[in-house]
C-alpha positions, -999 to 999 in steps of 0.1 A, spaced: -103 -716 408 -68 -720 423 -40 -733 402 -12 -755 416 23 -743 406 57 -761 410 86 -741 422 122 -744 435 135 -723 464 172 -715 460 197 -692 478 231 -677 470 249 -663 500 215 -659 517 201 -639 487 170 -661 482 149 -669 451 119 -688 439 124 -702 405 94 -712 382 100 -730 349 74 -715 325 90 -726 293 62 -750 285 33 -733 303 17 -699 306 26 -680 337 24 -642 336 19 -631 372 5 -597 381 26 -576 404 2 -583 433 6 -620 427 44 -617 428 43 -596 460 20 -622 477 43 -651 467 73 -630 480 57 -623 514 75 -643 540 43 -649 560 16 -651 534 36 -667 506 69 -686 500 92 -656 506 120 -645 484 142 -615 474 136 -622 437 113 -644 416 131 -660 386 108 -671 358 123 -692 330 111 -685 295 121 -699 261 152 -681 248 147 -658 218 179 -670 200 194 -704 195 227 -695 211 210 -689 244 199 -717 266 170 -700 284 156 -665 291 152 -654 328 125 -629 338 133 -613 371 108 -598 397 116 -581 430 98 -590 462 74 -561 458 63 -572 423 85 -547 404 107 -560 376 145 -561 377 169 -561 347 197 -581 362 204 -604 392 239 -618 395 233 -642 424 201 -653 406 220 -662 375 243 -685 395 212 -700 411 197 -707 377 230 -723 366 228 -747 397 191 -755 389 199 -763 353 229 -784 363 207 -803 388 183 -811 360 210 -823 337 206 -793 313 240 -778 320 271 -799 321 296 -770 323 285 -737 307 254 -720 292 243 -686 280 213 -670 298 192 -643 284 182 -613 306 167 -579 301 202 -565 306 218 -587 280 233 -622 279 250 -637 309 274 -666 306 274 -691 335 300 -717 342 294 -745 367 324 -762 384 307 -772 417 279 -758 439 305 -737 457 322 -725 426 298 -710 400 309 -681 378 285 -657 361 299 -633 334 280 -601 334 282 -574 306 307 -545 311 298 -519 337 287 -485 325 288 -450 341 260 -438 318 229 -428 336 197 -445 324 172 -427 302 154 -400 321 179 -399 350 195 -366 362 227 -373 381 256 -350 387 283 -351 360 310 -353 386 318 -389 398 317 -395 426 296 -367 440 285 -357 475 251 -365 490 242 -348 523 219 -367 545 211 -362 582 240 -338 586 266 -360 570 282 -360 535 285 -393 516 306 -398 484 283 -415 459 291 -431 426 268 -445 399 274 -478 380 250 -497 358 253 -535 355 222 -534 333 204 -525 365 212 -492 384 235 -490 414 246 -462 437 278 -469 456 287 -452 488 324 -453 498 324 -454 537 352 -450 562 339 -479 582 315 -508 575 278 -498 575 256 -509 604 221 -522 599 205 -489 610 224 -470 583 216 -495 556 179 -494 564 175 -457 569 197 -443 542 190 -472 518 153 -465 519 160 -428 510 186 -433 483 168 -462 466 142 -435 456 169 -410 445 152 -381 428 177 -383 399 167 -419 392 130 -422 383 132 -461 383 151 -462 416 184 -479 423 202 -505 444 222 -489 472 256 -503 480 274 -494 513 311 -502 507 341 -501 529 376 -509 516 394 -532 539 424 -537 517 435 -537 481 417 -571 476 389 -569 501 357 -548 503 330 -550 531 296 -545 515 260 -542 526 232 -536 500 197 -522 501 181 -537 470 155 -518 450 122 -534 455 134 -558 482 152 -538 510 183 -549 529 196 -582 516 222 -607 528 240 -605 495 237 -589 460 256 -602 431 252 -573 407 258 -549 436 291 -567 443 301 -563 406 291 -526 405 309 -519 437 341 -537 425 340 -518 392 335 -484 409 364 -489 433 387 -506 408 381 -477 383 390 -452 411 422 -471 419 412 -480 455 412 -518 450 428 -543 426 412 -572 406 405 -598 417 387 -585 447 368 -603 474 334 -587 483 324 -597 518 287 -594 525 265 -605 555 257 -637 537 292 -646 525 319 -637 500 321 -633 463 352 -630 441 350 -604 414 374 -601 384 373 -571 361 401 -559 338 385 -525 333 371 -507 302 348 -526 280 357 -560 296 330 -581 312 328 -587 349 333 -622 363 316 -631 396 323 -664 414 305 -678 444 282 -706 457 245 -714 452 222 -739 469 189 -756 463 168 -752 495 138 -772 485 113 -780 458 76 -774 464 41 -768 450 18 -739 459 -18 -730 451 -20 -697 432 -50 -674 434 -66 -666 401 -49 -632 398 -27 -643 369 -30 -632 333 -38 -659 309 
């Protein structure tokens, strides 16, 4: 028997989400269910699915469970956190600020307007995740199709590879090289692949191949990881604008163990209801 489910479609710079509020009802989708919902022909379509759960601590407003389009889980989603902030504000649950709970740690969000929402992500880390085998030298060189690419690794709670390019990446490069490097042999859980080109001390052109979703119009945690990598290497200065196909984010990071501040817009696209096949855990 099918079950009707309420949802909200949101987007942040074209990075699109479906949000489901499961704080008062059981909803534990199987990966196949998530993938069908994420299919842009057979379901609703999204880059990530955001499921709200009750927070585990009283100082946190809500917990956010994140799934990629293919049904895999994600630890962090910067644009998604701004979308959650907008949704909470629209419902009257957030007047100005709130703390969200994610698998990568708490994220503070601050709402000023739909065009100006800030998410504060935990400090970036160069440490490779458990089980990963990456070169000790940072950045290192990756040779693909007869070309060498300088590659850095940064974790924003989720894994990111950053390629420092001499010119902006075209669609063909993002699709072909992104598909290869997202399954990097040194990263058993895969990674988001960020194709960065420094335009000036305060501007980076960025295209991202998201793990579990493919090329995306924007990636918030990718923008933060890219800014942190290039600030750390002295190639850009904070604050830095990250220009992506879907629009621009502003990233502030003071280095070291300081958090990363990401500011940009979010938008509610529509509210809806959908019948779900009985492939959901009770």
